[in-house]
FIGUZA-439966 format. One line per field, with one value per atom (N, C-alpha, C, O): residue in three letters; residue number from 1; chain; x, y, z; atom name. Coordinates in steps of 0.05 Angstrom, whole numbers, plus 5000, padded with zeros to 4 digits. Atoms other than C-alpha are relative to their C-alpha. Layout:
r <- [ALA:...]
k <- [NUM:...]
c <- [A:...]
east <- [X:...]
north <- [Y:...]
up <- [Z:...]
a <- [CA:...]
end
This chain:
r <- [MET:MET:MET:MET:SER:SER:SER:SER:GLY:GLY:GLY:GLY:ALA:ALA:ALA:ALA:ALA:ALA:ALA:ALA:ALA:ALA:ALA:ALA:VAL:VAL:VAL:VAL:LEU:LEU:LEU:LEU:MET:MET:MET:MET:LEU:LEU:LEU:LEU:THR:THR:THR:THR:ALA:ALA:ALA:ALA:ALA:ALA:ALA:ALA:CYS:CYS:CYS:CYS:GLY:GLY:GLY:GLY:GLY:GLY:GLY:GLY:GLY:GLY:GLY:GLY:SER:SER:SER:SER:ASP:ASP:ASP:ASP:THR:THR:THR:THR:GLU:GLU:GLU:GLU:SER:SER:SER:SER:GLU:GLU:GLU:GLU:SER:SER:SER:SER:THR:THR:THR:THR:ASP:ASP:ASP:ASP:SER:SER:SER:SER:SER:SER:SER:SER:SER:SER:SER:SER:SER:SER:SER:SER:ASP:ASP:ASP:ASP:GLU:GLU:GLU:GLU:THR:THR:THR:THR:THR:THR:THR:THR:GLU:GLU:GLU:GLU:ASP:ASP:ASP:ASP:ALA:ALA:ALA:ALA:SER:SER:SER:SER:SER:SER:SER:SER:THR:THR:THR:THR:GLU:GLU:GLU:GLU:THR:THR:THR:THR:ALA:ALA:ALA:ALA:THR:THR:THR:THR:THR:THR:THR:THR:TYR:TYR:TYR:TYR:THR:THR:THR:THR:VAL:VAL:VAL:VAL:GLY:GLY:GLY:GLY:ASP:ASP:ASP:ASP:TYR:TYR:TYR:TYR:SER:SER:SER:SER:ALA:ALA:ALA:ALA:GLU:GLU:GLU:GLU:GLY:GLY:GLY:GLY:SER:SER:SER:SER:TYR:TYR:TYR:TYR:GLN:GLN:GLN:GLN:THR:THR:THR:THR:PRO:PRO:PRO:PRO:GLY:GLY:GLY:GLY:GLY:GLY:GLY:GLY:THR:THR:THR:THR:GLN:GLN:GLN:GLN:SER:SER:SER:SER:VAL:VAL:VAL:VAL:GLU:GLU:GLU:GLU:VAL:VAL:VAL:VAL:GLU:GLU:GLU:GLU:LEU:LEU:LEU:LEU:SER:SER:SER:SER:LEU:LEU:LEU:LEU:GLU:GLU:GLU:GLU:ALA:ALA:ALA:ALA:ASP:ASP:ASP:ASP:GLY:GLY:GLY:GLY:THR:THR:THR:THR:ILE:ILE:ILE:ILE:THR:THR:THR:THR:ALA:ALA:ALA:ALA:VAL:VAL:VAL:VAL:THR:THR:THR:THR:VAL:VAL:VAL:VAL:THR:THR:THR:THR:PRO:PRO:PRO:PRO:GLN:GLN:GLN:GLN:ALA:ALA:ALA:ALA:ASP:ASP:ASP:ASP:GLY:GLY:GLY:GLY:GLY:GLY:GLY:GLY:ASN:ASN:ASN:ASN:SER:SER:SER:SER:GLU:GLU:GLU:GLU:GLN:GLN:GLN:GLN:PHE:PHE:PHE:PHE:GLN:GLN:GLN:GLN:THR:THR:THR:THR:LYS:LYS:LYS:LYS:PHE:PHE:PHE:PHE:ALA:ALA:ALA:ALA:GLY:GLY:GLY:GLY:GLY:GLY:GLY:GLY:ILE:ILE:ILE:ILE:ALA:ALA:ALA:ALA:ASP:ASP:ASP:ASP:GLU:GLU:GLU:GLU:VAL:VAL:VAL:VAL:VAL:VAL:VAL:VAL:GLY:GLY:GLY:GLY:THR:THR:THR:THR:LYS:LYS:LYS:LYS:ILE:ILE:ILE:ILE:ASP:ASP:ASP:ASP:ASP:ASP:ASP:ASP:LEU:LEU:LEU:LEU:ASP:ASP:ASP:ASP:VAL:VAL:VAL:VAL:SER:SER:SER:SER:LYS:LYS:LYS:LYS:VAL:VAL:VAL:VAL:SER:SER:SER:SER:GLY:GLY:GLY:GLY:SER:SER:SER:SER:SER:SER:SER:SER:LEU:LEU:LEU:LEU:THR:THR:THR:THR:SER:SER:SER:SER:GLY:GLY:GLY:GLY:GLY:GLY:GLY:GLY:PHE:PHE:PHE:PHE:ASN:ASN:ASN:ASN:ALA:ALA:ALA:ALA:ALA:ALA:ALA:ALA:VAL:VAL:VAL:VAL:ASP:ASP:ASP:ASP:GLU:GLU:GLU:GLU:ILE:ILE:ILE:ILE:LYS:LYS:LYS:LYS:ALA:ALA:ALA:ALA:GLU:GLU:GLU:GLU:ALA:ALA:ALA:ALA:ALA:ALA:ALA:ALA:ALA:ALA:ALA:ALA]
k <- [1:1:1:1:2:2:2:2:3:3:3:3:4:4:4:4:5:5:5:5:6:6:6:6:7:7:7:7:8:8:8:8:9:9:9:9:10:10:10:10:11:11:11:11:12:12:12:12:13:13:13:13:14:14:14:14:15:15:15:15:16:16:16:16:17:17:17:17:18:18:18:18:19:19:19:19:20:20:20:20:21:21:21:21:22:22:22:22:23:23:23:23:24:24:24:24:25:25:25:25:26:26:26:26:27:27:27:27:28:28:28:28:29:29:29:29:30:30:30:30:31:31:31:31:32:32:32:32:33:33:33:33:34:34:34:34:35:35:35:35:36:36:36:36:37:37:37:37:38:38:38:38:39:39:39:39:40:40:40:40:41:41:41:41:42:42:42:42:43:43:43:43:44:44:44:44:45:45:45:45:46:46:46:46:47:47:47:47:48:48:48:48:49:49:49:49:50:50:50:50:51:51:51:51:52:52:52:52:53:53:53:53:54:54:54:54:55:55:55:55:56:56:56:56:57:57:57:57:58:58:58:58:59:59:59:59:60:60:60:60:61:61:61:61:62:62:62:62:63:63:63:63:64:64:64:64:65:65:65:65:66:66:66:66:67:67:67:67:68:68:68:68:69:69:69:69:70:70:70:70:71:71:71:71:72:72:72:72:73:73:73:73:74:74:74:74:75:75:75:75:76:76:76:76:77:77:77:77:78:78:78:78:79:79:79:79:80:80:80:80:81:81:81:81:82:82:82:82:83:83:83:83:84:84:84:84:85:85:85:85:86:86:86:86:87:87:87:87:88:88:88:88:89:89:89:89:90:90:90:90:91:91:91:91:92:92:92:92:93:93:93:93:94:94:94:94:95:95:95:95:96:96:96:96:97:97:97:97:98:98:98:98:99:99:99:99:100:100:100:100:101:101:101:101:102:102:102:102:103:103:103:103:104:104:104:104:105:105:105:105:106:106:106:106:107:107:107:107:108:108:108:108:109:109:109:109:110:110:110:110:111:111:111:111:112:112:112:112:113:113:113:113:114:114:114:114:115:115:115:115:116:116:116:116:117:117:117:117:118:118:118:118:119:119:119:119:120:120:120:120:121:121:121:121:122:122:122:122:123:123:123:123:124:124:124:124:125:125:125:125:126:126:126:126:127:127:127:127:128:128:128:128:129:129:129:129:130:130:130:130:131:131:131:131:132:132:132:132:133:133:133:133:134:134:134:134:135:135:135:135:136:136:136:136:137:137:137:137:138:138:138:138:139:139:139:139:140:140:140:140:141:141:141:141:142:142:142:142:143:143:143:143]
c <- [A:A:A:A:A:A:A:A:A:A:A:A:A:A:A:A:A:A:A:A:A:A:A:A:A:A:A:A:A:A:A:A:A:A:A:A:A:A:A:A:A:A:A:A:A:A:A:A:A:A:A:A:A:A:A:A:A:A:A:A:A:A:A:A:A:A:A:A:A:A:A:A:A:A:A:A:A:A:A:A:A:A:A:A:A:A:A:A:A:A:A:A:A:A:A:A:A:A:A:A:A:A:A:A:A:A:A:A:A:A:A:A:A:A:A:A:A:A:A:A:A:A:A:A:A:A:A:A:A:A:A:A:A:A:A:A:A:A:A:A:A:A:A:A:A:A:A:A:A:A:A:A:A:A:A:A:A:A:A:A:A:A:A:A:A:A:A:A:A:A:A:A:A:A:A:A:A:A:A:A:A:A:A:A:A:A:A:A:A:A:A:A:A:A:A:A:A:A:A:A:A:A:A:A:A:A:A:A:A:A:A:A:A:A:A:A:A:A:A:A:A:A:A:A:A:A:A:A:A:A:A:A:A:A:A:A:A:A:A:A:A:A:A:A:A:A:A:A:A:A:A:A:A:A:A:A:A:A:A:A:A:A:A:A:A:A:A:A:A:A:A:A:A:A:A:A:A:A:A:A:A:A:A:A:A:A:A:A:A:A:A:A:A:A:A:A:A:A:A:A:A:A:A:A:A:A:A:A:A:A:A:A:A:A:A:A:A:A:A:A:A:A:A:A:A:A:A:A:A:A:A:A:A:A:A:A:A:A:A:A:A:A:A:A:A:A:A:A:A:A:A:A:A:A:A:A:A:A:A:A:A:A:A:A:A:A:A:A:A:A:A:A:A:A:A:A:A:A:A:A:A:A:A:A:A:A:A:A:A:A:A:A:A:A:A:A:A:A:A:A:A:A:A:A:A:A:A:A:A:A:A:A:A:A:A:A:A:A:A:A:A:A:A:A:A:A:A:A:A:A:A:A:A:A:A:A:A:A:A:A:A:A:A:A:A:A:A:A:A:A:A:A:A:A:A:A:A:A:A:A:A:A:A:A:A:A:A:A:A:A:A:A:A:A:A:A:A:A:A:A:A:A:A:A:A:A:A:A:A:A:A:A:A:A:A:A:A:A:A:A:A:A:A:A:A:A:A:A:A:A:A:A:A:A:A:A:A:A:A:A:A:A:A:A:A:A:A:A:A:A:A:A:A:A:A:A:A:A:A:A:A:A:A:A:A:A:A:A:A:A:A:A:A:A:A:A:A:A:A:A:A:A:A:A:A:A:A:A:A:A:A:A]
east <- [4989:4812:4982:4990:5014:4757:4992:4977:5015:4742:5027:5022:4978:4813:4995:4991:5010:4798:4977:4980:5015:4741:5005:4998:4986:4774:5015:5007:4993:4821:4991:5005:5015:4776:4979:4963:5014:4742:5020:5008:4979:4802:5010:5016:4991:4815:4987:4994:5023:4750:4995:4988:5006:4750:5022:5014:4986:4823:4997:4995:4989:4829:4966:4962:5025:4755:5001:4980:4987:4783:4997:4988:4996:4795:4971:4958:5024:4737:4996:4974:5001:4752:5005:5001:5009:4759:4970:4959:5018:4694:4979:4957:5032:4655:5005:4986:4999:4693:4994:4999:5008:4665:4972:4959:5044:4586:5008:4992:5010:4594:4999:4982:4992:4614:4994:5004:5018:4565:4991:4994:5011:4529:5033:5034:4987:4594:5023:5035:4990:4630:4992:5005:5013:4574:4999:4980:5012:4578:5029:5034:4980:4649:5013:5030:5005:4644:4988:4999:5025:4586:5032:5043:4989:4649:5017:5029:4969:4712:5000:5019:5009:4674:5013:5013:4973:4728:5026:5040:4967:4795:5003:4989:4976:4849:5017:5034:4980:4899:5030:5035:4978:4970:5020:5015:4979:5032:5013:5028:4973:5069:5026:5038:4977:5127:5009:4996:4972:5185:4999:5001:5007:5173:5018:5021:4983:5214:4989:4987:5003:5196:5014:5025:4989:5221:4971:4952:5009:5179:5006:5021:4988:5186:4975:4952:5017:5152:5014:5038:4990:5159:4995:4976:4996:5183:5003:5002:4993:5198:5039:5051:4968:5275:5003:5024:5001:5254:4996:4986:5018:5237:5020:5044:4987:5254:4988:4968:5010:5252:5010:5029:4996:5244:4998:4981:5005:5257:4982:4995:5010:5207:5005:5004:5008:5208:4985:4988:5027:5145:5008:5025:5011:5127:4976:4969:5038:5051:5000:5017:5011:5012:4980:4973:5013:4964:4971:4957:5024:4907:4996:4974:5007:4938:5026:5038:4996:4967:5039:5053:4982:5035:5012:4999:4986:5085:5021:5028:4973:5148:4995:4980:4999:5157:5029:5039:4970:5229:5006:5011:4999:5235:5027:5033:4971:5304:4998:4984:5000:5311:5027:5050:4982:5346:5011:5029:4994:5353:5020:5035:4965:5423:5001:5022:4992:5413:4972:4952:5006:5378:4973:4971:5027:5306:4987:4976:5018:5280:5018:5009:4995:5337:4989:4986:5004:5315:4965:4960:5023:5240:4996:4982:5004:5253:5010:4999:4984:5292:4981:4977:5020:5239:4975:4963:5025:5181:5013:4996:4991:5228:5001:5000:4998:5233:4965:4959:5028:5156:4980:4956:5021:5123:4996:4972:5008:5131:4969:4949:5015:5083:4979:4970:5023:5030:4994:4972:5000:5034:4989:4970:4998:5054:4974:4959:5035:4987:4982:4967:5031:4942:5000:5019:4988:4930:5000:4990:4996:4951:4979:4975:5028:4888:4987:4971:5013:4868:5022:5016:4963:4946:4984:4971:5006:4924:5023:5012:4978:4988:5004:5028:4998:4985:5026:5041:4989:5029:5022:5014:4996:5082:5017:5025:4978:5126:5009:5030:4990:5121:5005:5010:4986:5141:4963:4945:5028:5081:5001:4981:4984:5115:5010:5004:4982:5155:4970:4967:5016:5084:4993:4986:4994:5081:5008:4996:4981:5138:4993:5001:4995:5122:4969:4965:5026:5045:5006:4997:4985:5078:5010:5004:4985:5117:4989:5001:5022:5051:4993:4986:5021:5019:5007:4994:4987:5077:4995:4984:5004:5083:4976:4975:5026:5008:4991:4980:4998:5011:5012:5000:4978:5073:4992:5003:5015:5036:4982:4978:5027:4972:4998:4982:5000:4993:5004:5004]
north <- [5033:5146:4983:4961:5030:5107:5005:4989:5004:5130:4990:4977:5009:5113:4973:4961:5033:5038:4992:4974:5011:5033:4996:4975:4996:5052:4972:4953:5024:4997:4981:4964:5021:4947:4998:4980:5005:4956:5001:4995:5002:4958:4956:4938:5026:4891:4977:4955:5021:4860:4991:4970:5006:4881:4986:4972:5004:4861:4972:4970:5020:4785:4980:4965:5010:4760:4983:4987:5013:4702:4998:4978:4988:4744:4997:5016:5000:4719:5011:5018:4985:4749:5036:5052:4964:4825:4999:5015:5006:4803:5002:5013:4990:4797:5014:5025:4970:4857:5017:5039:4977:4897:4997:5015:4998:4866:5005:4991:4988:4890:5036:5048:4982:4953:5019:5040:4995:4960:5023:5030:4972:5029:5024:5034:4982:5069:4982:4995:5006:5027:5004:5010:4982:5043:5022:5030:4969:5117:4993:4990:4990:5117:4984:4995:5006:5066:5016:5013:4984:5114:5015:5008:4974:5178:4995:5015:5007:5143:4972:4957:5031:5085:4977:4962:5028:5029:5011:4993:4980:5076:4987:4983:5012:5042:5005:5008:4992:5061:4991:4967:5009:5061:5018:5036:4985:5075:5020:5015:4980:5135:4992:4979:5002:5128:4994:5005:5004:5103:4972:4958:5031:5034:4990:5004:5014:4997:4965:4945:5035:4929:4994:5011:5008:4890:4994:4989:5017:4868:4994:5006:5013:4823:4999:5002:5010:4806:4991:4991:5016:4774:5015:5027:4990:4794:4981:4964:5010:4765:4983:4965:5006:4767:4976:4964:5010:4727:5019:5040:4986:4758:5017:5014:4966:4830:5003:4995:4987:4860:5039:5053:4969:4934:5006:4995:4992:4965:5021:5042:4979:5013:5010:4994:4988:5060:5028:5044:4977:5110:5007:4997:4990:5145:5016:5033:4996:5146:5019:5021:4992:5186:4985:4969:5018:5156:4991:4970:5002:5170:4977:4966:5010:5127:5009:4995:4986:5183:5001:5003:5008:5173:5031:5048:4980:5232:4998:5019:5003:5209:4970:4952:5031:5147:5005:5025:5005:5119:4978:4960:5023:5069:4987:4989:5009:5035:4985:4965:5027:4996:4976:4982:5018:4927:4986:4973:5008:4904:4994:5012:4994:4884:5015:5029:4986:4915:4997:4995:4996:4917:5016:5036:4995:4929:5010:5032:4999:4921:5015:5018:4980:4972:5023:5040:4977:5026:4999:5020:5004:5006:5011:5030:4990:5009:5031:5043:4968:5078:5024:5044:4990:5109:4992:5012:4996:5086:5010:5025:4988:5107:5032:5047:4974:5175:5020:5044:4986:5185:4989:4991:5024:5137:5026:5031:4977:5205:5013:5006:4982:5250:4982:4991:5022:5188:4995:4984:5010:5175:5015:5011:4994:5220:5018:5021:4990:5258:4979:4982:5014:5190:4983:4983:5022:5140:4971:4962:5034:5071:4987:4973:5018:5040:5003:4986:4983:5082:4985:4989:4992:5063:4973:4957:5020:5011:5011:5025:4995:5027:4991:4985:5010:4996:5006:4988:4989:5049:5021:5033:4973:5098:5001:4980:4996:5125:4986:4988:5016:5078:4976:4960:5022:5020:4996:5010:5012:4970:4977:4969:5020:4914:5009:4998:4997:4943:5004:4994:4998:4961:4976:4976:5024:4893:4993:4988:4999:4890:5027:5027:4977:4960:4993:5000:5001:4938:4978:4980:5019:4878:5009:5001:4981:4920:5019:5030:4981:4967:4980:4984:5017:4903:5000:5004:5005:4890:5009:5001:4969:4959:4995:4991:4995:4957:4984:4990:5018:4896:5019:5029:4984:4929:5021:5023:4978:4991:4993:5003:4995:4971:4978:4978:5012:4920:5020:5011]
up <- [4988:5469:4988:4981:5003:5450:4978:4966:5030:5386:4988:4967:5010:5369:4999:4978:5000:5397:4977:4961:5017:5357:4979:4969:5027:5294:5001:4986:5000:5316:5002:4989:4998:5332:4975:4975:5023:5268:4979:4959:5011:5232:5002:4987:5009:5258:4995:4989:5004:5254:4967:4955:5027:5184:4989:4971:5015:5161:4995:4970:5000:5169:4997:4978:5000:5183:5013:5024:4985:5225:5020:5031:4972:5291:5015:5023:4984:5322:5027:5034:4981:5384:5001:5020:5005:5354:4996:5011:5004:5332:5014:5013:4972:5391:5010:5022:4985:5422:4987:4998:5026:5353:5015:5026:4994:5372:5032:5045:4966:5447:4998:5010:5012:5422:4980:4973:5030:5362:4988:4964:4994:5383:4978:4955:5015:5372:4978:4961:5025:5326:4964:4944:5023:5275:4997:4982:5008:5276:4993:4969:5015:5272:4967:4953:5016:5218:4976:4954:5022:5175:4997:4976:5007:5188:4992:4985:5009:5166:4977:4970:5021:5116:5004:5024:4986:5108:4996:4987:4989:5117:5021:5040:4986:5145:5010:4992:4993:5190:4995:4994:5009:5175:5031:5047:4981:5219:4988:4969:5019:5195:4991:5008:4994:5177:4972:4953:5026:5117:5000:5020:5005:5084:4975:4954:5023:5038:4993:5008:5007:4999:4975:4960:5033:4939:4987:5002:5020:4882:4980:4964:5025:4831:4978:4985:5015:4762:4973:4970:5018:4699:4974:4964:5049:4618:5001:5018:5015:4572:4996:4984:4998:4594:5021:5024:4975:4655:5023:5016:4964:4738:4995:4990:4987:4749:5026:5039:4962:4814:5001:4993:5001:4828:5040:5054:4979:4899:5014:5010:5004:4922:5034:5053:4975:4985:4994:4976:5003:5006:5032:5046:4976:5068:4994:4978:4994:5094:5027:5045:4973:5141:5004:4986:4991:5180:4985:4987:5018:5132:4981:4974:5021:5081:4973:4957:5028:5033:5003:5023:4992:5008:5000:4989:5005:5015:4988:4978:5020:4980:4988:4997:5021:4930:4987:4975:5020:4905:4994:5010:5010:4858:4991:4967:5009:4853:4975:4979:5009:4797:4998:4993:4999:4801:4984:4992:5022:4730:4996:5005:5020:4696:4980:4978:5026:4632:4989:5004:5013:4572:5002:5015:5004:4557:5035:5041:4974:4632:5018:5041:4987:4656:4986:5004:5018:4606:5013:5026:4987:4631:5029:5036:4975:4702:5009:5027:4999:4703:4988:5002:4994:4666:5017:5026:4980:4708:5026:5037:4985:4766:4999:5019:5005:4732:5004:5010:5002:4727:5023:5019:4990:4784:5022:5027:4980:4841:4985:4997:5014:4792:5013:5035:5000:4796:5025:5027:4970:4866:5032:5047:4979:4917:5002:4983:5004:4940:5011:5030:5001:4929:5032:5047:4972:4992:4979:4958:5010:4982:4999:4980:5012:4983:4976:4969:5023:4921:4971:4948:5015:4884:4977:4990:5006:4824:4980:4963:5023:4778:4982:4985:5024:4705:4984:4976:5022:4660:5020:5039:4994:4678:4976:4967:5017:4626:4977:4964:5022:4577:5010:4992:4993:4618:5014:5023:4984:4640:5011:5023:4995:4656:5042:5063:4964:4727:5010:5032:4971:4756:5006:5030:4986:4766:5029:5050:4976:4810:5022:5046:4983:4838:5016:5040:4982:4856:5020:5043:4974:4896:5017:5040:4977:4934:5014:5033:4981:4957:5007:5030:4988:4970:5032:5053:4972:5020:5018:5038:4969:5058:5010:5034:4990:5063:5028:5050:4977:5098:5030:5048:4983:5138:5010:5032:4988:5157:5010:5033:4984:5172:5028:5047:4973:5222:5025:5048]
a <- [N:CA:C:O:N:CA:C:O:N:CA:C:O:N:CA:C:O:N:CA:C:O:N:CA:C:O:N:CA:C:O:N:CA:C:O:N:CA:C:O:N:CA:C:O:N:CA:C:O:N:CA:C:O:N:CA:C:O:N:CA:C:O:N:CA:C:O:N:CA:C:O:N:CA:C:O:N:CA:C:O:N:CA:C:O:N:CA:C:O:N:CA:C:O:N:CA:C:O:N:CA:C:O:N:CA:C:O:N:CA:C:O:N:CA:C:O:N:CA:C:O:N:CA:C:O:N:CA:C:O:N:CA:C:O:N:CA:C:O:N:CA:C:O:N:CA:C:O:N:CA:C:O:N:CA:C:O:N:CA:C:O:N:CA:C:O:N:CA:C:O:N:CA:C:O:N:CA:C:O:N:CA:C:O:N:CA:C:O:N:CA:C:O:N:CA:C:O:N:CA:C:O:N:CA:C:O:N:CA:C:O:N:CA:C:O:N:CA:C:O:N:CA:C:O:N:CA:C:O:N:CA:C:O:N:CA:C:O:N:CA:C:O:N:CA:C:O:N:CA:C:O:N:CA:C:O:N:CA:C:O:N:CA:C:O:N:CA:C:O:N:CA:C:O:N:CA:C:O:N:CA:C:O:N:CA:C:O:N:CA:C:O:N:CA:C:O:N:CA:C:O:N:CA:C:O:N:CA:C:O:N:CA:C:O:N:CA:C:O:N:CA:C:O:N:CA:C:O:N:CA:C:O:N:CA:C:O:N:CA:C:O:N:CA:C:O:N:CA:C:O:N:CA:C:O:N:CA:C:O:N:CA:C:O:N:CA:C:O:N:CA:C:O:N:CA:C:O:N:CA:C:O:N:CA:C:O:N:CA:C:O:N:CA:C:O:N:CA:C:O:N:CA:C:O:N:CA:C:O:N:CA:C:O:N:CA:C:O:N:CA:C:O:N:CA:C:O:N:CA:C:O:N:CA:C:O:N:CA:C:O:N:CA:C:O:N:CA:C:O:N:CA:C:O:N:CA:C:O:N:CA:C:O:N:CA:C:O:N:CA:C:O:N:CA:C:O:N:CA:C:O:N:CA:C:O:N:CA:C:O:N:CA:C:O:N:CA:C:O:N:CA:C:O:N:CA:C:O:N:CA:C:O:N:CA:C:O:N:CA:C:O:N:CA:C:O:N:CA:C:O:N:CA:C:O:N:CA:C:O:N:CA:C:O:N:CA:C:O:N:CA:C:O:N:CA:C:O:N:CA:C:O:N:CA:C:O:N:CA:C:O:N:CA:C:O:N:CA:C:O:N:CA:C:O:N:CA:C:O:N:CA:C:O:N:CA:C:O:N:CA:C:O:N:CA:C:O:N:CA:C:O:N:CA:C:O:N:CA:C:O:N:CA:C:O:N:CA:C:O:N:CA:C:O:N:CA:C:O:N:CA:C:O]
end
């Protein structure tokens, strides 16, 4: 339990940088925190669960968005992902549908901190919305 507390303190101290109470608490147990930091390096602990967020992005036709649902393990490993297209039609709908069909193969089994999706199944703009939604999910799951 003290190891988990040290990891939580380390996470709090690294998270915002403006929480002086966590920094002072962290320095009082520096030996224990240093050991945990060297074994876990900069790993963030996440709350296990299912998360969803909507991310938007710009296209030549205007702003589009996608709904992202994913499941996380405590170490940040993605165990499932679903992208639901939100486009009204045209090219955006076509590209979002292709993206949604190929994203699971790209991210399931990957740690959320290692994600940087740029193009899936020929769709490069949809990744902007996906990455924005993942950023929201990371913030929620790490809290």
